[in-house]
C-alpha positions in Angstrom: -6.9 1.8 -17.8 -6.7 0.0 -14.9 -6.2 1.0 -11.5 -4.9 -0.7 -8.1 -5.5 0.4 -5.1 -2.6 -0.2 -2.6 -3.8 -0.2 1.0 -0.5 0.8 2.4 -1.8 1.2 6.2 -4.9 1.2 8.4 -3.1 3.3 10.9 -4.3 7.0 10.6 -3.6 10.5 12.6 -7.6 11.1 12.8 -10.7 9.3 13.8 -13.2 10.5 11.4 -17.2 10.1 12.5 -18.3 8.3 9.5 -15.2 6.0 9.0 -16.2 2.6 8.8 -13.9 1.5 11.5 -15.8 4.1 13.7 -19.6 3.1 12.7 -18.7 -0.5 13.4 -18.7 -1.8 9.8 -15.1 -3.5 10.6 -12.9 -4.3 13.5 -9.7 -2.8 13.8 -6.7 -4.0 13.8 -3.1 -2.4 12.8 -1.1 -3.2 9.4 1.3 -2.0 7.0 1.9 -3.5 3.7 5.4 -5.4 3.7 7.8 -2.7 1.5 10.1 -5.2 0.3 7.7 -8.0 -1.1 5.6 -5.3 -2.8 8.9 -3.7 -4.3 9.4 -6.9 -6.3 6.4 -7.0 -7.7 6.1 -3.6 -9.1 7.3 -4.8 -12.6 4.9 -7.6 -13.1 1.9 -5.3 -11.7 3.1 -2.9 -14.4 2.0 -5.1 -17.0 -1.7 -5.0 -15.8 -2.3 -1.9 -14.5 -1.8 2.0 -15.3 -2.5 4.1 -12.1 -1.6 2.9 -8.4 -3.4 4.9 -6.0 -2.0 4.5 -2.3 -4.5 4.6 0.3 -5.0 3.4 4.1 -5.7 4.8 7.0 -3.6 7.6 6.2 -0.7 6.4 3.5 1.7 9.2 4.6 2.3 7.4 8.0 4.4 4.7 5.9 7.7 6.2 6.0 8.8 4.6 2.8 6.0 5.8 0.9 8.0 8.0 -1.6 10.6 4.8 -2.3 7.7 2.9 -3.3 5.9 5.1 -4.9 8.9 6.5 -6.9 9.6 2.8 -8.1 6.1 2.2 -9.3 6.3 6.2 -11.1 9.8 4.9 -13.0 8.0 1.6 -13.9 5.9 4.1 -15.7 2.5 4.2 -13.2 0.4 7.2 -12.8 0.7 8.0 -9.2 -1.9 9.0 -6.9 -2.3 9.2 -3.1 -5.6 9.9 -0.7 -4.6 11.7 2.4 -6.3 13.4 5.0 -3.6 16.3 4.8 -2.4 16.3 8.4 1.2 15.3 7.4 1.5 18.0 5.0 5.0 19.6 6.3 6.8 21.7 3.6 9.2 19.0 3.2 6.7 16.4 2.5 4.8 18.6 0.4 8.4 18.8 -1.7 8.5 15.0 -1.8 4.9 14.6 -3.0 5.5 17.1 -6.0 8.4 14.9 -7.0 6.7 11.5 -6.6 2.7 11.9 -7.2 0.9 12.9 -10.4 -2.5 13.2 -8.6 -3.0 14.2 -5.0 -6.2 13.9 -3.3 -7.2 15.7 0.0 -10.0 15.0 2.3 -11.5 18.1 3.8 -15.4 18.3 4.9 -15.7 22.1 5.1 -13.5 25.1 4.9 -15.4 26.2 8.0 -13.0 24.7 10.9 -16.1 24.3 13.7 -17.9 22.6 10.7 -15.0 20.3 9.5 -14.1 19.5 13.0 -17.3 17.9 13.7 -16.7 15.1 11.3 -12.9 14.9 10.6 -11.0 17.4 13.2 -7.5 19.2 12.8 -8.9 21.6 10.5 -6.0 24.0 10.9 -3.7 21.5 10.4 -5.2 20.5 7.3 -5.8 23.6 5.6 -2.2 25.0 6.7 -0.9 21.8 4.7 -3.1 22.6 1.5 -1.5 25.8 1.7 2.0 24.3 1.7 1.0 21.8 -1.0 -0.2 24.4 -3.4 2.9 27.1 -2.5 5.2 24.2 -3.9 2.5 22.8 -6.6 4.0 22.4 -10.5 1.6 22.9 -13.2 1.5 19.2 -14.2 0.3 18.1 -10.2 -3.5 17.4 -10.0 -5.1 18.0 -6.7 -8.6 17.3 -5.8 -10.6 17.9 -2.3 -12.8 15.2 -1.6 -15.9 16.0 0.4 -17.9 13.9 2.3 -21.7 15.4 2.4 -23.6 14.9 5.6 -26.5 16.7 7.0 -24.1 19.3 9.0 -21.8 20.4 5.9 -24.0 20.3 2.5 -24.7 23.9 2.8 -20.9 24.4 2.4 -20.3 23.2 -1.0 -20.8 25.9 -2.7 -18.1 27.6 -1.0 -15.6 24.9 -1.3 -16.6 25.1 -5.1 -15.7 28.7 -5.2 -12.1 27.8 -3.2 -11.5 25.1 -6.0 -12.3 27.1 -8.9 -9.9 30.1 -7.7 -6.9 27.7 -7.4 -7.9 25.0 -10.2 -8.5 22.4 -7.5 -10.7 19.6 -8.6 -13.6 18.8 -6.0 -15.3 15.4 -5.6 -18.4 14.7 -3.6 -19.5 11.7 -1.6 -22.5 11.8 0.5 -22.1 9.7 3.7 -23.8 6.3 4.1 -27.4 6.6 2.6 -28.7 3.1 3.6 -29.2 3.8 7.2 -30.4 6.9 9.3 -27.9 8.7 11.5 -27.0 12.1 12.7 -24.9 12.8 9.8 -27.3 11.3 6.9 -28.6 13.0 4.5 -32.0 11.3 5.3 -32.4 13.2 8.5 -33.2 16.6 6.0 -36.3 17.6 6.1 -38.2 18.5 2.2 -37.2 21.9 1.9 -33.4 21.0 3.1 -33.1 18.1 0.4 -34.4 20.4 -2.2 -31.6 22.8 -1.1 -29.3 20.0 -1.1 -30.2 19.0 -4.8 -29.9 22.8 -6.1 -26.3 22.9 -4.7 -25.4 19.3 -5.9 -26.7 20.1 -9.5 -24.9 23.5 -9.4 -21.4 21.1 -8.8 -22.4 18.7 -11.7 -21.9 22.0 -13.5 -18.8 22.6 -12.2 -17.2 19.3 -12.1 -18.3 18.3 -15.5 -16.9 21.4 -17.0 -18.6 21.8 -20.0 -17.5 17.9 -21.0 -21.1 16.1 -21.9 -20.0 13.0 -21.2 -18.8 13.4 -17.7 -22.0 15.7 -17.1 -24.0 12.7 -18.3 -22.0 10.4 -15.7 -22.4 12.8 -13.1 -26.3 13.1 -13.3 -26.5 9.5 -13.2 -24.5 9.7 -9.9 -27.3 12.2 -8.6 -30.1 10.0 -9.9 -28.4 7.3 -7.6 -28.0 9.1 -4.6 -31.6 10.7 -5.2 -33.2 7.1 -5.1 -31.3 6.2 -2.0 -32.5 8.7 -0.4 -36.2 8.0 -1.1 -35.2 4.6 0.2 -35.3 3.1 -3.8 -33.2 0.6 -5.0 -30.7 1.3 -7.6 -28.8 -0.9 -9.9 -24.9 0.1 -10.2 -22.7 -1.5 -13.0 -19.3 -1.0 -10.7 -16.5 -0.4 -11.7 -14.5 -2.3 -9.0 -13.3 -5.7 -10.0 -13.4 -5.1 -13.7 -11.3 -1.8 -13.8 -10.1 -0.8 -10.5 -8.6 -3.7 -8.0 -7.4 -3.4 -4.2 -4.4 -4.8 -3.2 -4.2 -5.5 0.5 -1.6 -5.6 2.8 -0.9 -9.6 2.8 -1.2 -9.4 -0.9 -4.6 -10.4 -1.8 -6.1 -8.7 -4.9 -9.7 -7.9 -4.0 -12.8 -6.7 -6.4 -13.7 -4.1 -3.8 -12.7 -2.4 -0.7 -16.2 -3.8 1.0 -16.4 -7.1 -0.5 -13.4 -8.9 0.9 -15.3 -12.0 -0.2 -14.3 -11.5 -3.7 -10.8 -12.3 -4.2 -9.2 -13.0 -7.4 -5.7 -14.4 -5.9 -2.4 -13.5 -4.3 0.6 -11.6 -6.0 3.0 -13.1 -3.4 1.6 -16.8 -4.5 0.3 -17.0 -7.3 1.0 -16.0 -10.8 -0.6 -12.7 -11.6 -1.3 -13.6 -15.2 -3.3 -16.3 -13.5 -4.7 -13.9 -11.1 -6.0 -11.6 -14.3 -7.1 -14.3 -16.3 -9.5 -15.5 -13.5 -11.0 -12.2 -13.3 -11.8 -12.2 -17.0 -13.4 -15.4 -16.7 -15.5 -14.4 -13.7 -16.2 -10.8 -15.3 -19.1 -10.0 -12.9 -19.5 -6.4 -12.4 -20.4 -5.6 -8.8 -24.3 -5.0 -8.7 -26.7 -4.1 -6.0 -24.1 -4.1 -3.0 -24.7 -0.5 -2.3 -23.1 -0.1 1.3 -20.7 2.9 3.2 -18.8 4.4 0.5 -19.5 2.3 -3.1 -21.5 5.3 -4.7 -18.0 7.3 -4.8 -16.4 4.4 -6.2 -18.5 4.3 -9.4 -16.8 6.9 -10.9 -14.2 8.4 -8.7 
């Protein structure tokens, strides 16, 4: 299965402390994707991709998001959206369940004060999740994306219980492990690190759900996290640029969110067949370019 991440907009309703714009990795300039141009390319994109993931910024800020997603769904795509949950009104949730197959919602802790330290607007987000659960059909997959920091790592177990009761999936991503900052797990002492490891292994059991292959994959994921915590180098054969690709607002297809130098072509200027042919010839999986967010994309 090939997955296409579509950068809809970088406008957002939150200002998360670890966002790559807020930590200085990128300079923020506002953008939105050209809706009309994208709609004309859906049919050709369906020949090469099976799943489309709308992300931002906050993807729900684009008023045409449901129109675009519906057209992708009509063309046979699995449709997915990544949202921060601040715009999940009852009306929006009804549109979501009729348009999307998967909803990924970012939430760092069920404790509002704790979540507000990194993300903000906790009450609104949790109310939005309730709205979504009220109208959720059985075939809608919901996954919470929990970014793990020195502040909230102890909240993982409570989140697992919450997700288990509601049949919600849970994905854990450690905040940037390459530098020392107040949110990094690297500032934890040895005892706290041991506690984090114990909790993370419980999550592996929860997330793998008795699937041996998945458990092995998640264990490998943890081993990479542990190596980075110990300042050891790791080798990751990433799926980005091989099975998953990123479409930016200008129509460029990138290998990865963070490797803007790896562009395979432009869907508005080049034939998609040629773009994908170029990619197959390059066939160079991303290795050793671990930076903010990379680990979450190896299995996410």
